[in-house]
N, C-alpha and C positions, 0 to 999 in steps of 0.2 A: 442491341436494341433492334427490333423489327418494326417497320412501318408499312402498312398496306394502304395504297391510295386508289380510290375509285373516281375516275374523271367522268363527268356526265356528258362530255363531248370530246371528240377527237381533234377539234379545231384548236390550234395553238394561238389563241387570241388573248384577251385580257384575263380571263379566268385561268388560263394556263400560266400566264406570267405571275399572277398572284400566288398560285400554288407553288411555283418555282421559288419565289421569294421566301415563302414559309419553309419549304424543305431545305433551303440553302443552309439553314442553321443546324441541320441534322446530318448532312451528307458525309461528314468526316467520321461519324460515330454510329451510323445506322445502316441497316440493310433495308433498302426500299424496294418494294414490289408495287408496280403500277398496272392498272387496267384502264384502257381507254374505250369508252362506250360510244357507239354500239359495236365497234370492231371486236372487242374482247368479251362482249357480253352475250347473254342468251337472246333468243327471239322473243316475240310476244307470248305471254302466258295464254293458253287456249282455254283455261278454266276446266280442264279435265278432272280436277280434284284428286288425282292419283296421289299427290304428295300429302294431302290431308287424310284421305281415307285408307290408304295402304302404305306406300313407301315412296320416299322422294326419288329413289333411283329409277322409278318408272316414268319420271318426267322426260319429255322429248329432249329437253335441254340439260339433262342431269349432268353430263360430263362438264359442260361449261360452268354451270352453277356450282358444282362441287369444287371445281378448281378455284373459283373466287372464294367460296366459303372456307376452304382450307387455308388460304392466305389470310382471311379475316381472323380466323380462330388462332392462328399462330402469331399474329402481330401483337405488339405492345400498344401501338397507337394506330387508330384508324382515321383516315382523312378522306372526306367526300367533298368533291367540288362540282359546282354546277352554275352556269349562267341561268337567269330567269327567262323562261320561254312562256309567253302569255301568262305571267304571274305565277308560274309553277316551275318545278324542276324539269329537266329535259325528258322527252319521251323515252329515251334510251335508259336513263336512270330509273324512271318509273317502271319500265319493263323489267329491269333487273330486280328491283325491290319487290315487285309482284311475285317473283319466283321464290322469294324468301318468306312468303306468307306462312309456310309451315313452321318457320322458326319463331313466329310470334309467340308470346307467352301463353296465349290461349290455346296453343297447340303443343309444339315440342321445342321449346327454347334450348339453345346450347348453354350449358352451365358456365362455359368460359366467358360468355358475353357479359355476365353480371359483374365482372371485374375489369372490363375494358374501358378505355378512354378514347374519345372521338372528337374530331374537329370538323366542322362543316364550313366551307368557304364558298360564298356566293357573290355574284355581282349582277347588277341589273341596270337597264337604261331607264332611269326615272323611278320606277317602283316595281315591286314584285319579288325583291330579294328575300324578304321575311317569309313569304308564303312558299318560296322555293326551298328555303332552309327547313321550313316546317314539314314539307313533304318528306324530306330525308329524316328529320328528327323523329317523326312519328314512328317510322320503322325501327330506328335505332333504339328508341325508348322501349318499344314493345319487344325488342330482342332481349331486353334486360339491362341495357346500358344506362347508367345514371349520369356518368360524367361526360357531358356533351357541351362543347364550346362552339358557339357560332360566331363567324366573322364575316360580315356582309359589307358590300360597297355599292354606292350608287353613282352611276355616271349620268351626266345631264345632257350632253350633246355630242359626245364623241365616243366611239367604241373601238378605236385603235390605240393601243398602248403608247406608241411612239408619238401620237398626235395629242395625247392628253397634256394639259398644262403641267409643267415641272412641279409646281407646288402640289398639285393633286397626286402625282406619282409619288412624291416624297412622303406625303401624308399616309398614303396606302402602304408604302414600304415600311414606314415606321410602325404602323399598327400591327402589321403581320409579323415583323421582326420581334416586337414586344411580346406578342402572343407565343411565338416560337420559343423565345428565351424562357418564358414562364413554364412552358411545357417541358423544356430541357431540364429544368430543376427537379422534376418529379422523379421519385424513386420507383421505377417501373418493375422492380422485383416484388413490390407489394401491390395487390389488386386495388382498384379504385373503390371508394366507399359506395355502397348500395344505398340509395336514398329512400326516404319514406314512401314516396309515390310509387316507386318500383316495387317495394315490398307490399304495398296495398294491392297493386295489380296482381302480384303473385298469389296472395292469400285469397283474393276473390276468385282467381282461376282455379286455385286448389280446391275451393268449395265446389266449383262447377265440375271439376274432374272427378271429385269424390262421388258426387251424385251420378254422373254419367257411368262411373265404374260400377256402381251398385246395380244399375239397370243392365249394363253389358260389360262384364269383366274383360272381354276380349277387344274392347274398343281401343283402337290404335293409340290415341293420345293418352288415355288412362294408363295403358300398359307402360308407356314411356315414363310417365310421371311416377308410377309405382316402382319401376325398375331403378329410377334415380333416388328413391327413398323420399321423394317430396310429399307424397301423400302421408307419410309418417313424419319423423322429426328432422330429416335432413333438409338443409337449405342450401341453394346454390352459391350464396354469398359467404357461407361459413367454410373455413378450412376443414378438410376431412380428417 
């Protein structure tokens, strides 16, 4: 089993500890690849639109982005972690997700994503965890992932793990361990089920791409959809 983890911060604080508790259940049986942002991630997207209009290799951060993408595509389970910064995910996580805009379903989604499973772990001081998780989930769902589990935690007055009340630490550990054990029971040789919402998005974009292709058969995204057979009868969630 392969797991790819994208950490929204390099800081080894509460979010890091929560992630480690979750991964502990997998370490004996999984190959785990981790990226710590911003160190292992791309710089800010400049909005050059090269990835949309021509080819993603022309991005100034292509080498870094493709290294992360390769790990994501090869993994059986994706894990994203982030503390809430002003009610949202970290800037480093947002910067990385921006670079994968060309992989949104409205452009050139990777067919492998439709069978992926993902877990999002967030923590916040008071509030903001839900919106931080949504920032990440929005991208994952538009990549084609239907199976997304969110696990969020709220801290009320202390942001250092060792200073948290023991009762609070135990409750957080129990919740994460329970989720990990459920994820361990999954047969990862079989792709995750593609949900109705994902399929609706796909068919809406298919209509859009069909129309764009009639106007311009050389349009980059249309050519990609056509080459995958998606304009015709092939679907990314069906076995070939």
